N, C-alpha and C positions, 0 to 999 in steps of 0.2 A: 471635246471627247478625246480621251486617251486610248491607247491600244487595248488596255485591259477592259475598258468599257465597251469598245468595239467588239472584242471577242465575246464578252459577256452578253451581247445583244443576240447572239445565236443561241436560242433556247432549245433544250432537248424536247423532242415531241413535235417540233415544227417541221412538217413535211416539206415546206417550201425550200429549205436548204438541205435537209437530210436525204432528199432523193438523189443527190449527187454523191456517189461514193468517194470521189476525190475531195470535194469540199468538206464532207462529213469527217473524213479522217484528218484532214489538215486542221480543222477547227478543234477537234478533240486533242490533237497533239499540242496545239497552241494553248488550250485551256490547261492541260497538264503541266506544261512548261511554266506557265504563270503561277501555278500552285507549287512549283518546285519539284514536280514529278518528272524525272527524266528517264526515258526508256530508249534502248537501242532497237526495240521491236517496232518496226514500221514496214509498210509494204511499199511498192513502187508508186503508190498513189501520193505519198508524201515524202519525196526524196530530199527536199531542201528545208524542211522545218519552217521557221518564221520567214525565211526569204520568200516563201510562197505568197506572202501577203504584200510583197513589193517594198519591203523595208530597206532593201539594199538596191544598189543601182544595177538593175537588170530589168529588161522590158517584159518578157513573157509572163513571169509570175504576177507582175503588176496588172497586166492586161487581163489575166485570169480572174483576179479578185475584183477588179473594177467592173468587169462585165457581170459577175455574180451579184455585186452590190447593186448595180443598176437594175438587174432582174428582180432582186428581192427588196428594192426600195430602201437600201441601207446606205448610210454615209460613212465613208472611210475617214479615219483621223488624218489630218494633214501631216506632212513631214515635220513641220514646226511643232505641232502638238505632241508627236511621238518623241521628238528630241527633248522638249520641255518636261515631259513626264517620265523620262527614263532615268 
């Protein structure tokens, strides 16, 4: 699974992840960036864009998305898959 597939697995209308305002905003920002839509309009819920998904070396964003993936029974792409598909 690559990063685009991972982000695409979060479907609109699925209350399991949309109930979190932080995750909701971060997923929508990621979907827009993948589509080439860049916006400077964001709230404090999404301060680091894609870094929030643990793609860079920082621990707290990775912990955030890993815990949500566990809760939602989703599998994150591996670092190797992300590098291979970038």
